[in-house]
Structure formats: structure tokens, C-alpha cells
C-alpha positions as CSV (number, residue, x, y, z in Angstrom):
1,M,8.0,5.8,-18.8
2,R,5.2,7.4,-16.6
3,S,3.8,4.5,-14.6
4,L,5.4,1.6,-12.8
5,L,3.0,-1.0,-11.3
6,F,4.2,-3.4,-8.6
7,V,2.7,-6.9,-9.0
8,P,3.4,-9.8,-6.6
9,G,5.6,-12.2,-8.4
10,D,4.0,-15.3,-6.9
11,S,0.4,-14.5,-8.0
12,E,-0.4,-15.7,-11.5
13,R,-3.9,-14.1,-11.3
14,K,-2.5,-10.6,-10.4
15,L,0.2,-10.9,-13.0
16,E,-2.3,-11.6,-15.7
17,K,-4.6,-8.8,-14.5
18,A,-1.7,-6.4,-14.6
19,L,-1.3,-6.9,-18.4
20,G,-4.5,-4.9,-18.8
21,S,-3.5,-2.1,-16.5
22,G,-2.0,0.3,-19.1
23,S,1.1,0.7,-17.0
24,D,4.3,1.5,-18.9
25,V,6.4,-0.8,-16.6
26,L,5.3,-3.8,-14.6
27,I,7.5,-4.5,-11.6
28,L,7.3,-8.2,-10.9
29,D,8.0,-8.3,-7.2
30,L,10.1,-11.0,-5.5
31,E,10.8,-8.9,-2.5
32,D,8.3,-7.5,0.0
33,S,5.1,-8.9,-1.5
34,V,6.4,-12.5,-1.5
35,S,6.8,-14.3,1.8
36,P,10.0,-16.2,2.6
37,E,8.1,-19.5,2.3
38,R,7.1,-18.6,-1.3
39,K,10.3,-17.2,-2.7
40,T,11.1,-20.3,-4.7
41,E,7.6,-20.6,-6.1
42,G,7.6,-16.9,-6.8
43,R,10.7,-17.1,-8.9
44,L,9.3,-19.9,-11.0
45,I,6.0,-18.1,-11.5
46,T,7.7,-14.8,-12.4
47,A,10.1,-16.5,-14.9
48,A,7.2,-18.3,-16.6
49,F,5.2,-15.0,-16.8
50,L,8.2,-13.2,-18.4
51,R,8.4,-15.8,-21.1
52,N,4.7,-15.9,-21.8
53,A,3.8,-12.2,-21.5
54,R,6.4,-10.7,-23.8
55,S,4.3,-11.0,-26.9
56,R,1.1,-9.8,-25.2
57,T,2.2,-6.5,-23.8
58,Q,4.1,-3.4,-24.8
59,A,5.0,-2.7,-21.1
60,R,8.5,-3.1,-20.0
61,L,8.9,-6.0,-17.6
62,Y,11.2,-5.4,-14.6
63,V,11.8,-7.7,-11.7
64,R,12.3,-6.5,-8.1
65,V,14.9,-8.9,-6.7
66,N,15.7,-9.2,-3.0
67,D,18.4,-6.8,-1.7
68,L,22.1,-7.6,-1.9
69,A,22.4,-8.1,1.8
70,S,19.6,-10.8,1.9
71,G,21.7,-13.5,0.3
72,L,18.8,-14.1,-2.1
73,T,19.7,-11.9,-5.1
74,E,21.7,-14.4,-7.0
75,H,18.9,-17.0,-6.5
76,D,16.4,-14.5,-8.0
77,L,18.7,-13.7,-10.9
78,G,19.5,-17.3,-11.6
79,E,15.9,-18.1,-12.2
80,V,14.6,-15.0,-14.0
81,M,17.5,-13.9,-16.2
82,P,17.0,-16.7,-18.7
83,A,13.6,-15.3,-19.2
84,R,15.1,-11.9,-20.2
85,P,13.6,-9.2,-18.1
86,D,14.0,-5.6,-19.4
87,G,15.3,-4.5,-16.1
88,V,16.0,-5.3,-12.4
89,M,14.8,-3.1,-9.6
90,L,17.3,-3.3,-6.7
91,P,15.9,-2.4,-3.3
92,K,17.8,-1.0,-0.3
93,T,20.7,0.2,-2.3
94,E,23.3,2.1,-0.2
95,G,25.3,3.8,-3.0
96,G,26.5,3.5,-6.5
97,A,28.8,0.6,-5.6
98,D,25.7,-1.6,-5.2
99,V,24.6,-0.7,-8.7
100,A,28.1,-1.4,-10.1
101,R,28.1,-4.7,-8.3
102,L,24.7,-5.7,-9.7
103,A,25.8,-4.6,-13.2
104,A,28.8,-6.9,-13.0
105,T,26.6,-9.8,-12.0
106,L,24.1,-9.0,-14.8
107,R,26.9,-9.0,-17.3
108,V,27.7,-12.6,-16.4
109,H,24.0,-13.7,-16.6
110,E,23.6,-12.0,-19.9
111,A,26.6,-13.8,-21.3
112,E,25.4,-17.2,-20.0
113,N,21.9,-16.7,-21.5
114,G,22.8,-15.2,-24.9
115,I,21.4,-11.7,-23.9
116,E,23.0,-8.6,-25.4
117,D,25.6,-7.2,-23.1
118,G,24.3,-4.2,-21.1
119,S,20.7,-4.5,-22.2
120,T,19.2,-5.3,-18.8
121,R,18.6,-2.0,-17.0
122,I,18.9,-1.3,-13.3
123,L,16.5,0.8,-11.2
124,P,17.6,1.2,-7.6
125,I,15.5,2.3,-4.7
126,I,18.0,4.6,-3.0
127,T,16.5,5.8,0.3
128,E,15.4,2.7,2.2
129,T,18.3,2.9,4.7
130,A,19.9,5.9,6.3
131,L,23.3,5.2,4.6
132,G,21.5,5.0,1.3
133,V,20.1,8.5,1.7
134,L,23.5,9.9,2.7
135,N,25.2,8.2,-0.3
136,A,22.6,9.5,-2.9
137,A,25.3,11.5,-4.8
138,S,27.3,8.4,-5.6
139,Y,25.1,7.1,-8.4
140,R,26.6,9.4,-11.0
141,G,28.7,7.3,-13.3
142,S,27.9,4.0,-11.4
143,S,26.7,2.2,-14.5
144,E,25.4,2.8,-18.0
145,R,22.6,0.4,-17.1
146,L,21.0,3.0,-14.8
147,A,17.4,3.6,-15.8
148,G,16.5,6.1,-13.2
149,L,16.5,6.6,-9.4
150,T,13.5,6.1,-7.1
151,W,12.9,6.2,-3.4
152,G,10.8,4.7,-0.7
153,A,9.5,5.7,2.7
154,E,8.3,2.6,4.5
155,D,11.6,0.8,5.0
156,L,13.3,4.0,6.0
157,S,10.6,4.7,8.6
158,A,11.4,1.4,10.2
159,H,15.2,1.9,9.9
160,V,15.2,5.3,11.6
161,G,12.3,4.6,14.0
162,A,9.9,7.2,12.5
163,L,6.3,6.6,13.5
164,A,5.0,7.9,10.2
165,A,6.2,9.3,6.9
166,R,3.1,11.4,6.2
167,D,0.9,13.6,8.3
168,E,-2.9,13.4,8.6
169,D,-3.3,15.3,5.3
170,Y,-1.0,12.9,3.4
171,G,1.9,15.4,3.3
172,Y,5.4,14.2,4.1
173,T,6.9,15.0,7.4
174,P,10.2,17.0,7.3
175,L,12.5,14.0,7.2
176,F,10.8,12.5,4.2
177,Q,10.5,15.8,2.4
178,L,14.3,15.9,2.6
179,V,14.6,12.3,1.4
180,R,12.2,13.0,-1.5
181,S,14.2,16.1,-2.5
182,T,17.5,14.2,-2.2
183,T,16.2,11.7,-4.7
184,L,15.4,14.5,-7.2
185,L,18.8,16.0,-6.8
186,A,20.6,12.6,-7.1
187,A,18.8,11.8,-10.3
188,A,19.6,15.1,-11.8
189,A,23.2,14.7,-10.9
190,A,23.3,11.2,-12.4
191,G,21.5,12.4,-15.5
192,V,18.6,9.9,-15.2
193,P,14.9,10.2,-14.6
194,A,13.6,10.7,-11.1
195,I,10.7,8.3,-10.3
196,D,8.4,9.1,-7.4
197,T,7.5,6.5,-4.8
198,V,4.1,4.9,-4.2
199,F,1.0,6.4,-2.6
200,P,0.0,3.7,-0.2
201,D,-3.7,4.5,0.3
202,F,-5.5,3.7,-3.0
203,S,-8.9,4.5,-1.2
204,A,-8.0,8.3,-1.1
205,P,-8.2,9.3,-4.8
206,K,-8.2,13.1,-4.2
207,A,-5.1,12.9,-2.1
208,F,-3.5,10.6,-4.6
209,A,-4.2,13.0,-7.5
210,R,-2.6,15.8,-5.5
211,D,0.4,13.7,-4.7
212,C,0.9,13.0,-8.5
213,K,0.5,16.7,-9.4
214,L,3.1,17.8,-6.8
215,A,5.5,15.1,-8.0
216,A,5.2,16.2,-11.6
217,R,5.5,19.9,-10.6
218,D,8.8,19.3,-8.7
219,G,10.6,17.3,-11.4
220,F,9.6,13.6,-11.1
221,V,8.8,12.2,-14.5
222,A,7.1,9.0,-13.4
223,K,5.5,7.4,-10.4
224,M,5.2,3.9,-9.0
225,A,1.8,2.3,-8.3
226,I,0.6,-0.4,-6.0
227,H,-2.9,-0.9,-7.5
228,P,-4.1,-1.0,-11.2
229,A,-6.6,1.8,-10.4
230,Q,-3.7,4.2,-9.8
231,V,-2.2,3.7,-13.3
232,A,-4.5,5.8,-15.4
233,P,-4.3,8.9,-13.1
234,I,-0.5,8.6,-13.1
235,N,-0.3,8.3,-16.9
236,A,-2.6,11.3,-17.3
237,T,-0.5,13.4,-14.9
238,F,3.0,12.5,-16.1
239,A,2.3,12.7,-19.9
240,P,3.2,16.1,-21.2
241,S,0.2,18.2,-22.2
242,A,-0.3,19.4,-25.7
243,E,0.5,22.9,-24.6
244,E,3.8,21.8,-23.0
245,V,4.8,19.9,-26.1
246,E,3.9,22.9,-28.4
247,E,6.0,25.2,-26.2
248,A,8.9,22.8,-26.1
249,H,8.9,22.5,-30.0
250,A,8.9,26.3,-30.2
251,I,11.9,26.6,-27.9
252,V,13.9,23.9,-29.7
253,E,13.2,25.3,-33.1
254,A,14.1,28.8,-31.9
255,F,17.5,27.6,-30.7
256,L,18.1,25.7,-33.9
257,K,17.5,28.9,-35.9
258,A,19.6,31.0,-33.6
259,G,22.7,28.7,-34.0
260,K,25.0,29.0,-31.0
261,A,23.0,31.7,-29.2
262,G,22.7,31.4,-25.4
263,V,19.4,33.2,-25.3
264,V,16.4,33.4,-27.7
265,N,13.3,35.6,-27.7
266,I,9.9,34.0,-28.3
267,G,6.9,36.3,-28.2
268,G,8.7,38.8,-25.9
269,R,9.9,36.2,-23.4
270,M,13.5,35.3,-23.1
271,Y,14.6,31.6,-23.0
272,D,18.1,30.4,-22.1
273,R,20.0,27.1,-22.3
274,P,18.4,25.6,-19.2
275,H,15.0,26.2,-20.9
276,L,16.3,24.3,-23.9
277,A,17.4,21.4,-21.8
278,L,13.9,21.2,-20.2
279,A,12.2,21.5,-23.6
280,E,14.2,18.6,-24.9
281,R,13.3,16.5,-21.8
282,V,9.6,17.3,-22.5
283,L,9.8,16.2,-26.1
284,A,11.6,13.0,-25.1
285,R,8.8,12.2,-22.6
286,A,6.2,13.0,-25.3
287,G,8.0,10.6,-27.7
288,E,7.8,7.8,-25.2
289,T,4.2,8.5,-24.6
290,S,3.4,8.4,-28.3
291,R,4.9,4.9,-28.6
292,D,2.7,3.5,-25.8
């Protein structure tokens, strides 16, 4: 996956529009974008959309439920799991134990609805509380359902009392640079993709493009979006280029020919096992892109 587009779960119009966005994943949101008064209606609309949209899109369909501490998570799952979402985004997670707890709950819902055990993936947002940031290393081994790790700045800003997460040039302040880097390291430690957070100002396309390029440079393999106009630039940035794919093929083929060698020479440049691992990740991403 390259792009993940948030869509309010209580808006039939926006859900329908999202089908034409080109996003790899649609995140049907029952949390922040749905007011408390509309939670019940939002669940019903989201469940109906899941049932009706499956045959009309190749995008994976995730649902962002309300966080575990809200008391609403089970209500969300009870309504949407019969409609078989591909995954669940869990906000405000505070460690791998939260993922394990959700995984156990999903197993029950899958059994009750005739869904294959383990097929519903989990994507946690791991930095929305201070404790969540400090527990970032705990996601390794938390569940085989783990689809990746992502992060957010807005809720953490409120939690710690930060007046802003970005400076006037859209760069992150030092605290949020640390949080962003922590997410990358946590994802690498857990062996899952790192997914970058949203860029909140969709009226600043140049700054957004720069934000995407920096994320891809640093190791994120996908990015979340809050507006359909952001999807195409994300897809273009996070899809491996033809040159990257060609180089990756050359590295993999060289190691195959070399057998158990730890280092290979390609055109006078030395490549070792970490280069091989990176090449394999590039080809995996290219394979996903080719199926879109």
C-alpha cells in the first residue's frame, strides 16, 4: 500500500466519492470525524458501505474504530465486523498489549461471522499519547495481524500541551521529529511497514509534496491522506521508480548467483546483505503497485 485515505464513516456522499480517489486503502472513520451524536448512524452507514462497495473497488477497506478507553470499540466492531472489513485502525494505542487485546476481540467476531481466523488486519496509531510513544518498542510480536505502524501529531499535541507540531515552514518541531523517528524505528523492529501521518493543509501542495518526499526518503512506505486530491501525489511518490526496481532486480539476481556470499560486486560497487533486504522490500512494494 502507498496511500490511505480517511473518509468520514457517516457521510454516504463522501464514501461514494472516495471510491474514485485511487487510494490503495480507504479508512472509514468512526472516530474523530464522526460526532458523538452520530456514532450510531455512522456505524450503520459504514457497515452498509462495506457490503456494497466490495465489488466496486480494489482498495482495501479499513475501519477506524474508537479507542479502547472510549467504551465504544465493541459497539463499532459489533456493527461493522459482519460486513467484513479488511482491517481495523486502532487509535490512541499505548503499546503492543492494546493490539493483542484487539486481536483477541477480532478473533471472536470472526468466528461469529464466519470470517477466516486472522484475516482482519490491525493498523495502530501509536503516538497519540505520551505513554504510546514511550511504549513504541512493544509492538514487536504483538500480533500476526499487524499490518503496519503509523503515527499522529494532533492528539499528542493536545496531550502534552504543545501549541503546534509544525513550524511556519511546515517542518516538525523537535518533539514531533522524535515521535516520527520513533515510529520508523518501532516499525522496523516489528518487521512491518511504517506509514506516515497526514499532512493537514491540503491547500499547500508544494509543502505537501516536500513532506511526501522526505517521508519516502527516510523509510516510510506509505502515507495517510485527508483529501482525495492528496492521493495521486502520494501514490506517485511512494511507488518505486523504474530505476529503483531495475537496481533491486540486479541486486537480488547477483546474490542468487553468488550463493551464500555476504557481499557482491555490481559494476564496481559493493552490495552487502542489508542492501539485499532493501532490494527485496522495493520489489515487494513494486509488486503491490502492479496489482493496483
